[in-house]
MARRO-98274 format. One record per residue (C-alpha): x, y, z. Coordinates in steps of 0.2 Angstrom, whole numbers, padded with zeros to 4 digits, always signed. Layout:
<nuros>
XYZ
...
</nuros>
This chain:
<nuros>
+0000+0000-0001
+0006+0017-0006
+0000+0030+0010
-0002+0047+0008
-0007+0061+0021
-0008+0081+0017
+0007+0088+0020
+0017+0071+0024
+0030+0060+0015
+0026+0043+0006
+0024+0029+0018
+0023+0010+0011
+0014-0003+0022
+0018-0018+0014
+0019-0038+0015
+0028-0051+0008
+0025-0068+0003
+0038-0077-0004
+0032-0090-0015
+0046-0106-0014
+0036-0118-0023
+0032-0128-0012
+0016-0142-0011
+0000-0131-0003
+0010-0116-0002
+0000-0102-0010
+0005-0091-0023
-0004-0075-0022
-0013-0065-0007
-0031-0069-0001
-0044-0059+0003
-0038-0064+0022
-0022-0055+0017
-0029-0040+0012
-0041-0038+0023
-0027-0041+0036
-0014-0028+0027
-0028-0014+0026
-0032-0016+0048
-0011-0015+0049
-0012+0002+0040
-0025+0008+0050
-0015+0005+0065
-0001+0012+0060
-0009+0028+0051
-0021+0030+0066
-0034+0038+0058
-0048+0034+0043
-0043+0027+0027
-0047+0031+0007
-0044+0017-0002
-0041+0016-0020
-0037+0000-0030
-0040-0009-0044
-0053-0024-0049
-0040-0038-0044
-0051-0054-0041
-0046-0055-0022
-0053-0036-0019
-0071-0041-0027
-0074-0057-0018
-0090-0055-0006
-0080-0057+0010
-0069-0043+0005
-0085-0033+0000
-0093-0038+0019
-0077-0032+0026
-0076-0017+0017
-0095-0011+0021
-0094-0018+0040
-0077-0006+0041
-0086+0008+0033
-0084+0021+0048
-0066+0021+0044
-0064+0014+0027
-0068+0022+0009
-0066+0011-0004
-0064+0019-0023
-0065+0004-0038
-0053+0008-0050
-0061+0006-0067
-0055-0010-0076
-0043-0010-0088
-0036+0007-0083
-0018+0006-0077
-0014+0022-0081
-0025+0028-0066
-0016+0018-0053
-0001+0029-0044
+0003+0010-0038
+0011+0006-0054
+0022+0020-0056
+0030+0016-0037
+0031-0003-0044
+0040+0004-0058
+0051+0014-0050
+0054+0000-0038
+0058-0012-0053
+0071+0002-0059
+0081+0000-0044
+0082-0016-0044
+0085-0019-0062
+0102-0025-0066
+0103-0034-0051
+0109-0053-0050
+0100-0060-0034
+0107-0075-0025
+0091-0083-0020
+0072-0077-0018
+0078-0071+0001
+0090-0058-0006
+0077-0050-0019
+0064-0048-0005
+0077-0039+0003
+0082-0029-0013
+0063-0023-0014
+0060-0018+0002
+0076-0011+0003
+0072-0002-0014
+0053+0003-0007
+0063+0014+0008
+0076+0023-0003
+0057+0030-0013
+0048+0031+0003
+0062+0046+0008
+0061+0054-0009
+0044+0060-0010
+0046+0072-0024
+0046+0054-0034
+0028+0048-0025
+0022+0065-0031
+0026+0061-0049
+0017+0044-0050
+0002+0052-0041
+0003+0068-0054
+0003+0055-0069
-0011+0046-0063
-0020+0061-0065
-0022+0062-0043
-0014+0080-0036
-0013+0082-0019
-0015+0101-0014
-0002+0104-0001
</nuros>
């Protein structure tokens, strides 16, 4: 999650799932993983959340919709239109991260995960980069 607060710096809140190819190991996040990430963001940020996200099938599952409805006192969700990656500022954030590790020769999956975390941390302290992602998506924050 890329968190923004007016007048504050970008704050990434993320969870990694490293898939090692083991039998029965989940490959992707479940709706519960996304729910837990949203709850963690609320705890860390200490206030209401306005969430803008794409139409990933897990985001649209009935249990997720029920969670969103039950949390309406502190959670407002805006669903992006289908097939509109240019409206998603998170795509720009991931593009910055990928550029930051583009020529990295990793030893193993754990090394890759550590490199991604380090790159996100670097981006966090360069707010003009994230402002650019917001602007390119047409989301300009008055500051």
